[in-house]
C-alpha positions, 0 to 999 in steps of 0.5 A, a space after each residue: 480481493 476475496 481475502 482482504 489485507 491491509 496496507 499501511 498507509 497514505 500521505 499528503 503534503 502541501 506547501 503553499 508557495 505564495 502568500 495566503 492573500 494570493 489564494 484568496 484573490 485568485 480562488 476566492 477562499 482563504 482556505 485553499 490549502 486545507 480544502 486541497 488537503 481534504 481532497 488529497 486525503 479523501 481520494 486516498 481513502 483506500 490507503 487507510 480506514 482505521 485512522 487519520 491525522 493532519 498537521 499545519 505549520 504557520 510561518 513567521 508567527 510572533 513568539 507566544 503564539 501557536 504555529 503548529 496545529 494538529 488533529 487526529 481521529 480514529 475510525 472509518 470516517 476519520 478523514 471526514 471527522 477531522 475536516 468537519 472539526 476544522 470546518 466547524 472552527 472556520 464556521 464559528 470564526 466566520 460567524 463571530 468575525 464576519 469582516 476579519 474572516 475575509 482577511 487571510 493575514 488575520 485568519 493566520 494570526 488568529 485561527 488554527 489550520 491556516 498555515 503554509 505547510 499542510 501534512 495529512 496521513 491515513 492509516 490502517 491499524 494492524 494486528 489489532 493495534 489501533 489507538 489515537 496515539 498510533 495515528 500520525 502525524 507525530 510531534 517532537 516538540 521544543 521551545 526552539 522553533 527549529 527543533 520542532 519536528 512533525 512527522 508522518 509516513 508510509 513505512 516499516 523498518 525491519 531492524 527496529 531492535 538495532 535502531 533502538 539500540 543506537 538510540 540507547 547508545 546515544 543516551 535516549 530512552 524511547 518509550 516503546 519499541 516501534 519504528 515510528 518512535 525510532 524514526 522520529 527520535 533519530 531524525 530529532 537527534 540529528 536535527 538537535 545536533 544540526 541546531 547546536 552546530 549552527 548555534 555555536 557557529 552563529 555565536 562565534 560570528 557575533 549574532 545575538 540569540 534572537 538573530 541566531 534563530 533566524 540564522 539557524 532556520 536559514 542555514 539548516 541543512 535538511 539533506 545532511 540531517 536526513 543522510 545522518 538519520 537514515 544511514 542504518 535504516 532497513 525498510 521500505 518508506 516514504 516519510 514526510 516531515 516539517 520542521 517548526 520554522 517551515 522547512 519540509 521534506 519527503 524522503 523515499 527509501 533507496 529501493 523505491 519500495 513505497 510510492 511517492 509522487 509530487 507536482 510543483 508549479 509557481 503556486 504549490 508543491 504537493 506530494 501524495 502516495 498516489 498519482 491520480 489523486 494529485 491529478 484530480 485535486 489540482 486538475 493537471 495532466 498525467 505528465 505533470 506528476 513526477 516520482 520522487 527518486 529512490 534514495 532521494 528527499 524532496 526538500 522545500 526550504 522555508 524561502 521557497 527553494 525546492 530541491 531533490 537531494 540524495 540522502 542514501 545511495 539508490 539500490 536496485 529499484 524494487 517498487 512494490 508490485 502489490 501497489 499495482 495489483 491491488 492497493 493503489 487506485 485503479 484510476 491511475 493510467 499506468 496501473 489500469 493498463 497493467 491490471 488489464 495486462 495481468 488478466 490478458 496474460 493469464 488467457 493461455 492458462 485459462 483456455 487450457 483449463 477449459 480445454 478451449 471450450 468457449 461455448 460451455 464456459 462462463 467468465 466472471 470475476 470476484 468483486 470488486 478489485 479484480 474487475 480491471 484484470 477481468 477486462 484484460 482477460 475478456 480482451 484476451 479471450 475475445 482475441 483468441 476467438 477471433 483468431 480461431 474463427 479466422 484460422 478455421 475459415 481460411 484453412 477450409 479447402 472445401 466449401 463451408 456450409 451455411 450451418 457450419 459458417 453460422 456455427 463458427 461465427 456464433 462462437 462468442 465468449 460469455 462474460 457475466 457478473 456472477 459474484 455480488 459482494 453484499 454489505 459487510 455482515 455484523 459479527 454479533 453471532 458468537 457460535 462458530 457454526 452459526 458464524 460460519 454459515 453467515 460468512 458464506 453469505 458475504 457474497 451472493 450470486 446471479 442465478 439463471 446464467 450457468 447451465 446445470 452440469 454443463 458449464 465451467 465457471 472461470 472467476 478471476 481474483 486479483 490475488 489469493 492470500 489465505 483462501 478462507 473466503 474462497 473456501 467459506 463463501 465464494 466456492 459454495 455460492 458458485 457451486 449452487 449454480 451447478 457448474 461442472 467445474 470452477 476455475 479460480 484464477 489469481 492475477 497475482 502469483 502465489 503469495 509465499 512469503 511475508 511482507 515487512 515493508 508496509 503490507 499486513 502480511 506477516 505470518 507464514 501460517 496465513 498463506 494458503 501457498 505455504 500451507 499447501 507446500 507444508 502439506 506436500 512435504 508431509 505427504 511425500 516423506 519430506 517433512 525433515 526439510 521443515 526441521 532443517 529450515 527451522 534449525 538454519 533460521 535458529 542458527 542465523 538469529 545472531 548473525 549480521 543481517 547482511 550474512 543471512 539468507 532466506 532459508 524458507 525458500 527450501 520449503 517450496 524448492 521440491 515442487 513445481 508451481 503447478 503442484 502447489 496450485 493443485 494442492 491449494 485447490 484441494 485445500 480450499 475445496 469444501 467437502 460438500 462441493 460437487 463441482 471440480 475445482 482448479 486454481 490458476 496463478 499468474 507467473 512471475 515472468 508475466 507479472 514482470 511483463 505487465 508491471 515492468 517498472 515495479 519489480 518488487 516481488 518478494 512476497 512471491 519470490 522470496 527475494 527481499 530488496 533489503 537484508 532485513 527482509 531475510 531476517 524477517 522471513 526467517 523469524 516469521 517461519 520460526 514463529 510458525 514453528 513455535 506456535 507464536 501468532 505474532 508479527 516478525 518485526 516491530 511496527 506502530 502501524 
């Protein structure tokens, strides 16, 4: 993607289902769990490069001994830093106690991060908010083992203000307005209630206080706790948690917005945000990895019982299509096919844009994430050329000359790597004009391929958000090759609306499609629509979220998609550019053809899968009208 946007976040959980000695005997290491957690997190490095954290819980630890271990770090090397910290602990123990360090039980009794349940998290810090306190996992601590809670997730809630009010009504006083705080405290509250109910029942049954702790852990109804906690949540989420005694869960929102995959055998239960990382880390086939169902929680009791239980009635599934277009790793078998399909489905538009002149067109891509879509476009163009050759040759009534035959058979598309993304430039230059000049050199190009003023360049990107990098860098660099025309192709539709479920796209003014629509409204004497939308958004502020519509759709309604694309081309074309510029976007219909199981398209269509989404988009529009450069919802990410 030329305009990088951030995704919030990635999770990894491992529940060892055998005694620690089993892994020592079979795999030759007592650190099997922590090693696998490292692999899962490193393979999901794409999901978070601002911070990370891990936590582990040990079973059946004697009172007075620590059973929860946690370590968090910030920065792009956070995962490596965390596991280097853990490895140094293990190395020191191996050196000081060479014999004991071979005994898994001794390690569990004496060394941190040697538990049976392991949880990892990676994050992006958005809108400049990034600190160690924002890094998951979060802890809610208590002297009662079964009241401890470790929590990490990939989520955003749209109704944090409502959830905070509920906590206030319960008598709590959260320390900040953030969805992680509200989720942690909401689950914690009902965990406390469940503990108290079980305590009271055990007392009535005649158990001693010491016996009661075991009874609570055994009988804790995790599904009930999650059902009560999530009753009023509005958002997209995959949330993983561990209770202090060892019960663990991973819950997925009712619309399946955020991804969650798992694998289970007799040795291990593993959960991650992406499927191929589980395949790689555990060397298992594609079909062995399953998805957690929307509205369900995967629950692992301390006794090893594993179930998938519904905590909210599933809604119409609207899994995030941006996961398929951009965020998730392209090594997933289905995602790879889908990205190729996205590129191939664009071919009719692309061929029309170049007037089917294959001879004088150079096809390329904007690195690095658009490469797979580019392969799909290549495939589609090659199929067109074969069809064209076949039709011409078969339809000739007279004998074709050798030269004509040679000319026809010599038609071949020119696929080249024109754009090269250089290492990120340092931002030590402070003058705006100088910085602008440096930004132009984020990308470089390959010279000697494009014929001066003869060739058209077609360059595919996976999506266009702001258009800033296209305007400031890519188009300028491509223009140096002296093409007669540059066609920029987006494998995603026009991004028109903010996301509020975990992608850092929350401000209306950042979308070049929105800028284009506003520009067209003003050009065509329709500026009153802007004020009308603002007044409708303003009037909806105090309405229940279920009664609120997405009023911002009216901004786009007067125009065909092509009109907005043409205006985008005008906006992103630098004044000094010599080549003609055209911008093409994927259609919504083709997006759904390519990604049939991931129909979440609210950032393109404005059709939000939860009521809170409509409130967020309206608030985002109001912020733009009022000149407020803030996100339209609370989040700790």
